[in-house]
N, C-alpha and C positions, 0 to 999 in steps of 0.2 A: 530520539533520533531526528525529529523534525517537528515543526509546527508550534514549538513553545514560544509564546508571546508574538505570534504572527499568524496570519491567515494563509494556510497552504502547507503542503508537505507534512500533514499530520501523520505521525507515526511514533508509537511508543513500544519499546521492547521491554518485556518483563522476563527476567532471567533468574532461574534457580539453579541449583547444582545439577539437576537432571534434565531440565527442559527450558525452552524459550517459547514465549507466546508473544505475538505482535498484536497491537490494537491499532487498527486503521493503517492505510497505506495511500496517502494522498499525493497530489502533485501541487506545484506552485506555478502560477503563471508568472513569467519573468517581468522584470521591470524594463523600462524603455532602454536603459543602458546595456541590457543583455542582447546585443545584436544577433539576429538570426537564430535565436533559441525559442522554440515553441513552448516548452514547459520544463520544469525542474522536478526531479524525483528525489526521495530521500536516499541517503548513502546506505547501501546494504552491507557494507564491509564489516560491520560489527556483529553480524548474524552468524551463529555457528550452525552450519547445515546439519550436523549430526544431532543437535539438540532441538532444532526448530520443529515444533509439532503443529501449531495452528495459528490462525489469525482471526481476530474478532473484528468485524466491521460494525461500527456504531450506527452509521447512516450513510445514505447514498450520494452525498455531495462530492464533487470532483476532488475537493481538498481532503477527502477521506477514502476514496476508491480509485482515484485517477492513476496512481502508481501501481495498482494491483496487477495489471498485465505484466509489468516488468518484474515484479516479485515472483509471480507464478512461473514466468519464463525461467527464472534463475532457480526457484525452488518448487518444481512441479508437483511434489508429493504433499504440499502443505494442505491442511484441512481449513476450509473457510467457513466461518460461522457468521450468519447475518439474519436479519428479519426477512420475511418472505418478500416484502416490497423491495428491500435493498438487494436481495438475491436476484430478483428479476432485472434490476438495473445493471448489476454486474454481469448477468447472463447476456443481456443485450450488448454490452460493451465487448465482451469476449466474442460474441458472434460477429460483430463488426470487424474485429481484428483477427478473425479466424483462429481463435484460441480454443 
């Protein structure tokens, strides 16, 4: 869904007949020609809300967790799996955004 052969917007969707799992949800800092855009997030339109069960975060860099607040806003029941350190980074980000 994003991040292939680029740095940023890392997001992979694994789909089976019964469920969907996401790996990472990053953001991409825009290029200079993207006037007045602070960052870009992956396109969530391919995600089936009824089948989405969880997201696995591999590590805490912004290109892997930066889009997570947008994903959780759209899919609030999603289970998030991460290491303890990455969990604390996500928790800080959510606290700053009042999520």
